[in-house]
C-alpha positions in Angstrom: -27.4 -5.7 8.4 -29.7 -5.5 11.7 -28.6 -4.9 15.2 -29.8 -4.4 18.6 -28.8 -0.9 18.5 -31.9 -0.2 15.9 -29.5 0.1 13.0 -31.0 -1.6 9.6 -28.9 -1.5 6.3 -28.8 -3.1 3.3 -26.1 -2.8 0.5 -25.1 -4.5 -2.7 -21.6 -4.5 -4.3 -19.6 -6.6 -6.8 -16.2 -6.8 -7.5 -13.7 -8.7 -9.8 -10.7 -9.0 -11.1 -8.2 -10.8 -13.5 -4.8 -11.8 -12.4 -2.0 -13.2 -15.2 1.3 -14.6 -14.3 4.1 -15.1 -17.1 7.2 -16.9 -17.2 10.1 -16.1 -19.3 13.1 -18.1 -19.9 16.5 -17.8 -21.2 19.0 -20.6 -21.1 18.8 -21.6 -17.3 17.4 -18.5 -16.0 13.6 -18.4 -15.3 12.0 -15.1 -14.1 7.9 -14.9 -13.4 6.0 -11.6 -13.5 2.1 -10.8 -12.5 -0.3 -8.3 -13.8 -4.1 -7.1 -12.2 -7.0 -5.4 -13.9 -9.8 -4.4 -11.3 -13.1 -3.7 -12.0 -16.8 -3.6 -10.6 -17.9 -5.9 -13.3 -16.7 -8.0 -16.2 -16.9 -5.8 -18.9 -14.3 -3.0 -17.0 -11.8 -5.5 -17.0 -8.8 -5.4 -19.6 -7.1 -8.5 -19.7 -4.6 -7.9 -22.2 -3.2 -4.9 -20.2 -2.7 -7.4 -17.4 -1.1 -9.9 -19.6 1.1 -7.3 -20.9 2.2 -5.9 -17.4 3.1 -9.5 -16.2 5.1 -10.3 -19.5 7.0 -7.0 -18.8 7.9 -8.0 -15.2 9.2 -11.2 -15.9 11.4 -10.4 -19.3 12.9 -7.6 -17.9 14.0 -9.4 -14.6 16.0 -12.0 -17.0 19.7 -11.7 -16.0 19.2 -10.3 -12.7 22.1 -10.2 -10.1 22.6 -9.4 -6.6 23.4 -5.8 -5.9 26.2 -4.1 -3.6 24.9 -3.2 -0.5 24.4 0.5 -0.1 22.1 3.5 0.9 20.1 4.5 -2.5 17.3 6.7 -3.3 14.1 3.8 -3.9 11.4 4.2 -6.1 8.6 2.2 -5.0 6.4 0.2 -7.6 2.5 1.2 -6.7 2.1 -2.8 -6.3 4.6 -2.5 -3.5 3.4 0.9 -2.3 0.1 -0.6 -1.6 1.6 -3.4 0.5 3.1 -0.7 2.6 0.1 1.4 2.9 -2.0 -2.0 4.2 0.6 -2.2 6.9 0.5 1.8 7.8 -3.4 1.4 8.0 -3.2 -1.1 10.3 -1.2 1.0 12.4 -3.9 3.4 12.2 -6.2 1.4 13.9 -7.7 3.0 16.9 -8.1 0.0 18.8 -4.4 -1.0 18.5 -3.3 2.7 19.3 -5.5 2.5 22.4 -3.4 -0.4 23.5 0.0 0.7 22.6 0.4 -1.4 19.8 0.7 1.0 17.3 3.6 3.2 16.4 1.4 6.2 16.1 -0.2 5.8 19.4 -0.3 9.4 21.4 0.5 11.0 18.1 -2.5 12.8 17.0 -1.6 16.2 15.5 2.0 15.5 15.2 3.9 15.8 11.8 4.7 12.0 11.2 5.3 11.9 7.7 6.5 14.1 4.6 4.3 17.3 3.8 4.1 15.7 0.3 1.9 12.6 2.1 -1.8 12.6 2.5 -3.3 9.4 3.4 -7.2 8.4 2.9 -9.4 5.5 4.0 -12.1 5.8 1.6 -14.7 2.9 0.8 -17.1 5.4 -0.9 -14.7 5.4 -3.8 -16.3 3.0 -6.1 -12.9 2.3 -8.1 -11.8 0.8 -4.7 -11.7 -3.0 -5.0 -13.0 -3.0 -1.5 -15.8 -0.1 -1.9 -18.9 -0.5 0.1 -21.7 1.7 1.8 -21.7 0.3 5.2 -19.1 -1.1 7.5 -19.3 -4.2 9.7 -21.8 -2.7 12.2 -24.1 -1.2 9.4 -22.6 2.3 9.8 -22.5 4.5 6.6 -19.0 4.2 5.0 -17.3 7.7 4.7 -14.0 9.3 3.6 -11.6 9.6 6.5 -8.4 11.6 6.2 -5.9 9.9 8.3 -2.7 11.8 7.5 -3.0 15.4 5.7 0.0 16.9 4.6 2.4 14.8 6.8 0.3 15.5 10.2 -1.7 12.6 11.9 -5.0 13.8 11.7 -7.4 10.6 13.2 -7.1 7.3 14.1 -10.2 4.7 12.3 -12.6 3.2 15.1 -15.5 1.1 15.1 -18.6 2.1 17.6 -16.4 0.1 20.7 -13.2 1.8 20.0 -14.5 5.2 19.4 -16.7 4.9 22.7 -13.2 4.1 24.7 -11.6 7.2 22.9 -14.6 9.5 23.5 -15.4 10.3 20.1 -17.6 8.8 17.4 -17.2 5.5 14.8 -15.2 6.8 11.6 -17.3 3.7 9.7 -14.4 1.4 10.0 -15.9 -1.8 11.6 -14.9 -4.9 9.9 -16.2 -8.2 10.5 -16.4 -11.9 9.6 -19.4 -14.4 9.6 -17.9 -16.0 12.6 -16.3 -13.1 14.4 -17.2 -9.8 16.2 -16.8 -6.9 14.9 -12.9 -5.4 15.0 -11.6 -2.1 13.7 -9.7 -1.9 10.0 -9.1 0.6 7.2 -11.3 -0.7 4.2 -10.1 1.1 1.5 -6.6 3.1 2.1 -4.7 5.2 -0.6 -2.4 8.1 -1.0 -3.5 11.3 -2.5 -1.6 10.9 -5.8 0.9 13.8 -7.5 1.1 15.2 -10.6 4.4 13.5 -11.5 4.5 10.5 -13.8 6.8 7.6 -12.9 9.3 8.1 -16.0 9.8 11.7 -14.6 10.5 10.3 -11.2 12.8 8.0 -12.5 14.5 10.6 -14.6 15.5 12.9 -11.6 17.6 10.0 -9.9 21.0 9.5 -10.8 21.7 6.3 -8.7 18.9 4.2 -6.8 16.7 1.3 -7.4 12.9 0.6 -8.9 11.6 -2.0 -6.2 8.7 -3.8 -8.0 8.1 -6.9 -6.0 8.9 -7.6 -2.0 8.5 -10.7 -0.3 8.0 -11.6 3.2 6.8 -7.8 3.8 3.9 -8.6 6.6 6.3 -10.9 8.7 9.1 -8.6 8.5 7.5 -5.3 9.8 7.1 -4.6 13.6 3.7 -2.5 13.9 5.1 -1.1 17.3 8.6 0.0 17.0 7.8 0.4 12.8 11.0 -1.6 12.2 11.3 -3.5 8.7 13.3 -5.8 6.6 11.7 -7.3 3.4 13.5 -9.3 0.5 13.1 -7.5 -2.7 13.8 -7.3 -6.5 13.7 -4.9 -9.2 15.7 -2.6 -11.8 18.5 -0.5 -10.9 18.2 3.2 -12.1 21.4 4.9 -13.3 21.6 8.5 -14.7 17.5 8.9 -14.6 17.2 5.5 -16.5 16.2 1.8 -15.9 19.3 0.0 -15.9 20.1 -4.0 -14.9 17.7 -6.1 -13.1 18.5 -6.9 -9.5 17.2 -9.3 -7.1 18.1 -11.3 -3.8 18.4 -8.0 -1.8 16.7 -6.6 1.3 15.4 -3.2 2.1 15.6 -2.1 5.5 14.4 0.9 7.7 11.4 2.0 9.8 8.0 2.9 8.4 8.5 6.5 10.6 12.0 7.0 8.7 10.4 5.9 5.4 7.4 8.3 5.5 9.6 10.9 6.5 11.9 10.6 3.6 9.2 10.5 1.0 10.8 13.0 -1.7 8.1 12.5 -4.5 4.8 10.7 -5.2 3.6 9.5 -8.5 0.7 10.6 -10.5 -0.1 6.8 -11.4 -2.8 5.7 -8.7 -3.5 1.9 -9.4 -6.6 0.2 -7.8 -5.6 -3.6 -6.7 -7.2 -6.4 -5.8 -6.9 -5.6 -2.0 -8.0 -2.9 0.5 -5.1 -0.6 -0.6 -4.5 1.3 -3.6 -0.9 2.3 -4.7 1.2 4.8 -6.6 4.8 5.4 -7.4 6.6 6.5 -4.5 10.3 7.9 -4.1 11.9 7.1 -0.8 15.3 8.6 -0.1 18.2 6.8 1.9 16.9 3.3 2.2 19.3 0.8 3.0 19.8 -2.0 0.6 21.5 -5.3 1.6 23.1 -7.5 -1.3 26.5 -8.6 -2.0 
């Protein structure tokens, strides 16, 4: 990267992943599942684990029915959490905040989430699929703490948005080959907790494990925070996974969801996207089914 401002930077990085898809059928019921393994080079990939995850996801959804509507405690699978984090990362875009297109605009220093949540953007973590040494303007990538113990600490910036905000770039310029640099999170994740997923589920008397969502990106308003998305997963009864459920929606606002987080899992998973996921327990989400 060479710019007219005198920046000259060079970097080399690699990433790879294996994705597996499984199909399970009993009589007229067919279900699918997926699994991933991510690495910096092929030798780090574990295809057998990805295949096992895909097979488990497919088989445990056999016989799924539509659940009754209500308000339940929800456990978000790491894959689902990562998708939500990708959207939340967009709302922490300094350019969007300056233009009033972020639900967090004018809220720096305020409590915007549960004290259990610390959200970071760290492309210097080599475990991240999108890890890099420099951003799209050639500035050094760095670890940015966006939300710390529930308090909004900063927005991400490129050089232009930082200048408008009277601050410095956070190293978050993103670019393509045919566009000028914009602003975006590069490798967002939550700081993991200390409790494994099985223990999280064991503490829930009545809830649902959401292991897949559909239409999330089109179902979220980044300004108001409202969201409604299709989902499938497993009911939780008396601390144990129970029957599979599908064809229901979960709905709330991103603001309420962040405030209602009750626990963060220890199962940090790096996925083939610009966000990593953990299991997340969220209270009082609206479930719409039969």
